[in-house]
C-alpha positions, -999 to +999 in steps of 0.1 A: +436-672-915+411-700-921+427-722-895+428-694-870+392-685-877+381-721-872+401-724-839+385-691-827+350-704-836+356-737-818+369-718-787+339-695-788+315-725-791+333-743-762+331-712-740+294-709-748+288-745-740+306-741-706+286-710-698+253-729-705+265-759-685+274-738-654+243-717-657+222-749-658+241-763-628+235-732-608+198-729-618+184-752-591+203-733-564+192-700-577+155-711-579+158-725-543+173-692-531+145-672-547+117-693-535+129-699-499+147-666-492+140-638-516+102-643-517+097-648-479+120-618-472+098-596-495+067-609-477+082-599-443+091-565-458+055-561-471+041-569-437+066-545-420+055-517-443+019-527-444-012-517-425-033-531-397-070-540-402-086-520-374-117-541-375-102-576-371-067-566-357-049-585-385-019-573-405-024-564-442+007-570-463+013-543-489+034-555-518+034-523-538+064-502-526+045-470-536+019-477-510+042-486-481+036-471-447+060-462-419+035-468-392+051-500-378+086-485-381+075-454-361+059-476-334+092-496-331+112-464-330+090-450-303+093-482-282+131-481-287+141-446-280+109-427-272+093-420-238+087-452-219+109-471-244+115-507-235+132-522-266+164-501-263+176-517-231+167-551-244+189-545-275+218-535-252+212-565-231+212-588-261+245-574-273+260-578-238+248-614-235+261-622-269+295-606-264+300-623-230+289-657-243+312-654-273+342-645-252+336-673-228+330-698-257+363-687-273+382-690-240+369-725-235+368-736-272+402-725-284+422-746-259+400-776-265+403-773-303+441-767-300+445-798-279+427-820-303+445-805-333+480-807-318+482-832-290+454-858-295+476-880-317+461-914-325+431-906-303+421-877-325+392-897-341+378-903-306+379-866-297+364-857-331+335-880-324+331-863-290+331-829-306+305-839-332+283-858-307+264-827-295+251-822-331+233-855-328+211-841-301+186-813-307+192-779-292+159-782-273+168-815-257+202-801-246+185-771-230+160-794-212+189-814-199+205-782-187+173-773-169+174-806-151+210-801-140+204-765-127+172-771-107+174-764-070+178-801-062+197-807-094+232-823-097+250-789-101+237-777-067+244-811-051+280-810-062+285-774-051+269-780-017+288-813-012+321-795-019+310-767+004+315-742-024+281-727-016+262-727+017+228-732+001+215-742-033+218-715-060+186-704-077+200-708-112+166-707-130+152-678-111+159-651-138+197-649-135+216-632-163+246-655-159+224-685-164+213-672-197+249-664-208+261-699-197+231-714-215+242-696-247+277-709-242+265-744-236+242-743-267+266-729-293+301-737-282+302-770-302+299-750-335+329-728-324+351-757-314+345-776-346+354-746-368+385-738-346+397-774-349+393-773-387+414-741-389+441-752-364+444-787-380+453-771-413+482-751-400+514-766-414+535-781-386+567-771-403+559-734-397+557-741-359+590-760-361+606-731-380+595-707-352+611-730-326+643-733-347+645-695-348+646-694-310+610-688-302+597-705-271+563-723-269+545-692-258+561-669-284+556-695-311+519-696-302+516-658-302+537-652-333+527-681-355+497-702-343+474-674-332+479-652-364+474-682-386+442-692-368+428-657-370+405-666-399+392-697-381+384-675-350+365-650-371+345-678-389+337-696-356+326-664-339+305-655-369+287-689-368+280-685-331+273-648-328+247-647-356+223-672-340+230-659-305+217-624-314+184-639-326+181-665-299+150-665-278+146-701-268+175-702-243+162-673-222+127-686-225+137-720-209+164-709-185+148-677-172+116-666-188+116-633-169+114-598-184+147-588-167+167-612-189+146-609-221+166-607-254+155-591-286+145-625-299+120-628-271+105-594-281+102-606-317+087-639-307+061-620-285+052-597-313+048-626-338+025-644-313-001-616-315-016-607-349-019-571-341+019-568-336+029-588-367+041-556-384+062-545-355+077-580-352+086-579-389+103-544-384+123-557-355+133-588-376+146-565-403+164-543-379+181-573-364+191-584-399+207-550-405+227-555-373+238-590-384+249-576-418+277-557-401+297-587-389+290-605-421+304-577-442+335-575-419+340-612-423+338-611-461+362-581-463+386-599-439+384-631-458+391-613-491+421-595-475+435-627-462+431-644-496+450-616-513+478-617-487+481-655-491+486-650-529 
């Protein structure tokens, strides 16, 4: 009994030391999360539920939940679904732009990632460098380069007119919805390709060989083996691209700048540029966050389900 008691005490002390060690290791991250996410989030919430100083037209943050007001929420709701609402159609347009850009990115990015993962061979390192290269250039610089290419006398129009694909230069930057969608694709597709490559490269080649040995052709092997095994990578890549696309305002601002192509990010940016509308901008930011939570929850549930199936 004495030996067992001593062993139990040692195990208990070791467990306590491990718990303290991991708690200390996690402490900096928790403090960082509280200071840079929880506190700013609560400030945004306090502004959204706060009041407006009628004399100076400045927002007053209310930190006590008992004194919160629904004034800003009612104003946003009226602008979204009420008479003369203008935010509702912008929400729909944002979802449409994001969905279209995501599908196009997937149609372009999946074959590119599949080629690098399966057929690049000894040149895989070169292709990886090319995939990572866009991350070395800021998003703003890439958009400015895109503007230069799409100008009336830019290289895109020169190529199209030289090949007689169009009779006259296309006004790409004149408030066209397809320009904004292509801009979103151009800006965010590197993230998708990199995630897809990482997922495809981890697929065991013996599984593909087993499918071929069982009589499946290339197409059926892809549909029955490769595509299901890359499902998680597709979800991860789409999540990484869809979330910033929904809140994007810079792409439309540079490539169009017209009200007819405005996204919800442009509305939030406009509200946050005027002190009197800070509260409404904060409400819109929180509503956008609620929308973003839906795909995040789906991703977490899907990942947990895949993990259980793998076990």
